[in-house]
N, C-alpha and C positions, 0 to 999 in steps of 0.2 A: 928272326925276329916278333916279337911279340909285340902288335896293337893294341892298346890302353883304351877302354873305356872313354878318357878325354877323351883320349888324340878323336875317336872315331865322331863322339861331339861336336867336335871344336872344329872339323872339316865339316859334316854335315851343319853347322849352323852358319859358316861361311857361305857354303854354295848357295843354302836358302836365301841368304843377304844377298845375296849375290846376282841370284835369278829375280825375287822382291825387285832391287832396285832398277837392272834393265825391264821386269816385265813396267815399272814404275816409269822408266823413261822411255820407252815406249808411246804404253797411255799416252802421255804427256803428249808427244812430237803426233800424233791422230788427235787428238782434241784440238791443240793450237794453231795445228796445219803449220808449224814450224823445224827445222833442222837439229836444230839449237835456239836455245834462250837463254845462254851467256855467253860472252863473246868470252869467256875463257877456254870453253868448248872446244871452237873453231875461229882463232886468232884473224888468218889471213883473211878467211870470206868471211864473218864480222867485219872486219878494215871495211874490204869492201862493197858490204853490203849498207856500210853507215855514208858514204861516199853517196851509194845510188840513194839512200831513206833526203839526205841532205841536194839533191837535184827533185826530186819529186819534188820536193815540199818547195822549194825555189819555182817550180813548174807550176804546180798546184793557187800560186800566188801569183804567177804573173797572169794562169788562171785567169782568175777571179780580180786581176785588175782592166781586166781584154775586158770581162762583162760589164765591172762599170764603164769604162772608157765604148764601149756598143751603147749601152743605156744611154750619155750622155747625148753621143751622133745622133743617136735616135730621134732622141728630146729635140737637140735643135733642129736636126731637115725640119720636123714635122713642123717647128717653131716660125722657121722662113716657108717656109709652103705657106703658112697662114698668113702671112704676113705679103706672099706673090699675088695671094688673093684680093686681098686689100689695098694691094697697091693700082690692081687692075679695078676695081674700086673706087678710087678713086679722082682716076681718070677719068670716068665715066660722067665723076659725080663734075668733075673740075668741067669738062668739055658737055656736057647738058648746059652749064650755067652760062658759057659763054657764046652758045653756039645757037640758044634757046631769045624769046623773048620774054626777060620775064621781071614784076610789081620787083626795085632794086629794096624797100622795105621790106618787101616780105617776103620772094620767096629766094632771093639773094642770102637773103640774112639766115634764112633757112637751110639753105647747101652749108652757109659756111657752119654752121651747129653742127650738118654733119659731116663734116669734114674734120671739124673737132673731134667732135665723137669717134673716129680712125685716127685720130693721132694718139686720143687717149688709148684703144684697143690696140695699137701697133708696142705701145710702152707698156702696155700690159704681156702681150706676148713677150716684151724682150726684158721683164722684171721674170720669169718664168724661172723655176730654183729646183733642180732634177738633186736629190739625195741633200736638201739643203745649202748644197750647192747652184751661185746663179750662174747660168749658162753661160754669159751675155753680160757677164759685171768684173768682168779680168782675174783679180784675187781678190777681191772682196769679197766675202759672202757672208755679212752682217749685219747689209743696208739694201733697197733693191737700190740698183744703179742706176732705171731715168727715174727723174720726177721733171713738172712742171713749175714757173715763172707765171705767175699769174701776175693779171690786170688786177685797179680796183670792182672792177663789174663777177673777178671770179674768172674771167679765159684764159685762157693758156694761149701764152703769148709766146715763152722761151722752153725748147728741150733743155733739160740737163740732166750730166752724165757725171755723176760721180759729185754732183755740186755742180761744174762747173758748164757752163752754157759750150752747146756743143759748137758753136761756132768760133769759138773763143781762139782753137788750137787746129792749125793746116795738118799739125802731126799725129796720130788718136793714141802716138807712146805718151804723149807732154799731160794726160790726161791723168789723173790718179786712180790708182790700183791695175794699173797696164804691163806687167812685168804677166809675163806668160810661166803656167801654169803648167806643170809635166806628170808624168805616168810613167813607173816605169817598165816596160811592159819584156823585158829577157832580149828585148836586140843590141846590150850592147851601152850601157847611159855614158857619158866621157863625161868630163867635170873641169871647164878649163881654172886650170892653178892657180891661174893671177885674176882672171874677175869675180872665178864661182859661179858663171856660171854657165844651165846645161846647152851640151847642143842639139839642137831641134833634131837633130836627126837622128842623134841618140837615143829618143825617149817620144814619146806620141803627147802630143798637146791636149789636155784635156780645160782649159779656156779659152772664152771667146772674150776683143773686144770688141763691148758695146759701142764705139765710135768709129770702130772697123767699119764694123757689119756694116751699120747704118748712113755712117760717113760723115766726112768734121771740114770743120772750117767753112768762111765763102767766099765767094768770085767780087770784088771790087767791093765790099764794105768800108764804110766810113764812121770812125767814131767819135761820139761829140758828148760834151754831157750842155745841161741847158741851163748860164750858165743868167737868163734875165727870172727866172722866178725864183732867189733865194732867198731867205729870208736872213736881213742885216745882224750878225754877233752870232746868227746857228753856227753850227759842227757841223759838218756833213764830209761823207765818205762813199768810195768807190773803188772794186777793184777791178786794176788791169792789166790785161793779164797780154801778154808781149814776151816771142820767144822762149814759147815753153814754161814762163814763169806771171806765176801772181801776184802781185803785189800792191797793196791793200794803202789806200792814200787819205788822207784826214784833211781838211781844211776848215777853216772858218768863213763863213761869206763875209761880205764888202755893204759899200753901201748902191752897189750898180755892177756891172755886167763887167766894164774895165778891173774894178779895182776884185772880181770874181775872178776874174783871169788869172789878174795878178799873184793873186794868196793861191792860186789852186799848181801853178806854175814855178813857185819857192817850195811850197809842200812836196812835189815831184822830188823837183831839182835833192829837197832834204832827204825824201825817203830813198832815192833809189841811189842817192853818195851814203847812206849810209849802211847800205844794205851790197854797195861797194859792186856796183850794172853797170857796165861801161856802156852800152843804149838808155837813154834819157829822154823822153819824150816828151812833146812838148804842147802848149794850147792855146788856138789863134785866139780871137777876137769871137770866131765864129761858135766858140765851143768845140772845133774841133783836133784832138790829142792823136798825134801822129808823131813818128818815131824813123823818119828816109825813108827806107823804100820796107822798111817793116810793116808786117802786118798787125794792127793795134787794133784789141776790143776792148772796149768797157763795159761793164757791167754796176745794179748795185750793190750794197753790200749786200750776203744775204746776212741777217738778226739785226741792223745796226737801226740804231735811235733815230735816228735821222742819214736817209739816205735819198742822194739830192737824183731828180732825174736825168735818165744817159736815155740816148738813141745813136741807133748803129744801123745806119740804113746801108745797105747795100744789094748788091743785084743779090744773086740768088746763094741758096744757102748749098754746102755739100751735102744737107742732112735730109732725107726725106721725108722724117719726120715733122721738120722743122717749116720743110717747105712746104708742107701740106698743110701747117700751122697761117705762115705767109700766106700762104697760098687766099685761105678760110678769113687773114682779116682782109686782104683786096677786095675778096668779095664783099666784105662787108664795108668796107669803103665805096662800092661803084668802078672799083678797077679792073675791068674787066684784062686788057691787053696787060697787066703782070699776072690775073691768073692766068693769064692765053698761054704765059710763057712758062710756066708753073708745069706746063701736060711734060715738056719736052723734057725736064728736069724728074717728072715721076717716071717716062717710058724710062730713061736714063739709068733711071735706081732701079726697075725692075729690070733688068739686062743685064748692069750687074749682080743681083741677086740670084739670078739664077746659075752663076762662076759660083758663087757664093755654095748656094745647093750639090751644082756638079764638086766640086773637091768638097765639100760632107758625105758626097757620096760614095767617092777615089776611098776619101780614109776610112770612110766605113768598110770595102772592102778588105785593104790592108786588112781591118781588124779578125772580117773574117777568115783572109790568111794568113794572119797567124793565130789562130782559134785551131786553125787545125792540126795547124805544126805544131801545138803546144797539145791535142789531142794525141799524136800518131807519136810525138814524144814521150807522151804518156804510158801509152801502151807498153812499149818495149822497156823502158824502164821498167815498168810491171814485170813485163818477159822478166826483163835482169834481176829482177830483185826474189822472181820466185825461183831461179834458174838456185843462189844465193843462197835462201831460205828455207822456202819452202821444202818442207817434206813429202818422200816419194808415201802418199799414202799406199797405194795394193802392197808395196813391199813391205810397208812398215805393218798391216794388219796383219799381215801375213806371217810377220818377225811375233806379233805383237802373242796374235795364240798358243805358235810353238812356246815362250814363253811362259805363258796363262799354262800349259800341259805342262811342263819341265817342272812347275810350280807347283802344281796340282798333283800329280805325279810325286814329287819329293816328301811335300805335304801328306800321302799315301806312305811313307817307305818308315815316318818318324818311327813309326811301334816297334819298328823292327831294330832301329836304330835305338833308341831312346831305352833304359830298362826298366824296367817295371822299380819299383817304389814298397815303401811298405803300405802303401794308401790304396797299391791298388790291389792285392792281397785280401785288404778291409771289405775291400767292395766288394 
């Protein structure tokens, strides 16, 4: 059988291209370290590799979430340790004031001012933010959670949490922005289909209710309004906190305290009925506002043009920042008995604070455990990814050298395969 030159050239060209392609593919595997670059080259391994990549991506995200949570809890623990030192100092200041012969006009006022400074320092600590997130602000990050209400002399008289007096509610969840914020750390987040609430056991909380940490509510306090010193015909307003809700009531002052009482009662009744609330507070002749056995707290309406004077005579606040201010006020008034009783409240607050710090430590340990777990998982997934995708460099380099030798040999044979042309003779 006669083999024509065209057949020889065609076979030579085909083999040369095949060797060039194999050499190039081997070279790509060496440079990229990957067994294949397209799913079509190995569909089964590619499908498995995509699953592994997805798991790796989730693992990386969970580890980043844990890093964020770790920093958040570390900041919180550091803050509470600072508060613990402050409470110890406050306790010492009050003990010194109550058990030392001091000049009421000078030394007691100095200690009172020091206590107010301590209260402001604690508020500053609780207003700390981490990565533009308020640590103790609940779900609110756009404003400082803790502020003060001040008297006409600039003395801090009341601690506010998101604008609400800390003594107003006994349940910390009644305060604004009190919903919990969670972060997914890969333990199987669960959402209630009815309430759309996240199961706390399926995620990690990265928010703290400042009212819960510092305490809220007060024991045996009585809310009242000054009915005596109102200007007739002037319109006043007050905020009434009852059963976890705030109601603003506006009323016109009358000629005397009795008329003021009647006008305020009428305004309260009208407002509460308009809001369709079942429990309606009442005002007596002394200005005291009650609602059966429910706790009632009254505050001056924030930002109101005319806000009447209100009083909340209570036993002791459950908020240790407020207790500090109350002790300072008592020292200014020379009421050493009240200030001395605040010592036990501060000691109890310090004990509860240590429990909070211990809880933070437990959560940090939980975070470290999960970080270790995901680090191990990441190593295993990368090993699995290498098995599916990575090329065997030793074998591939050997194969590449083989293809390179064959390719060079094929090129050297070209002079024997490709016929001479007229240009070869001219040369």
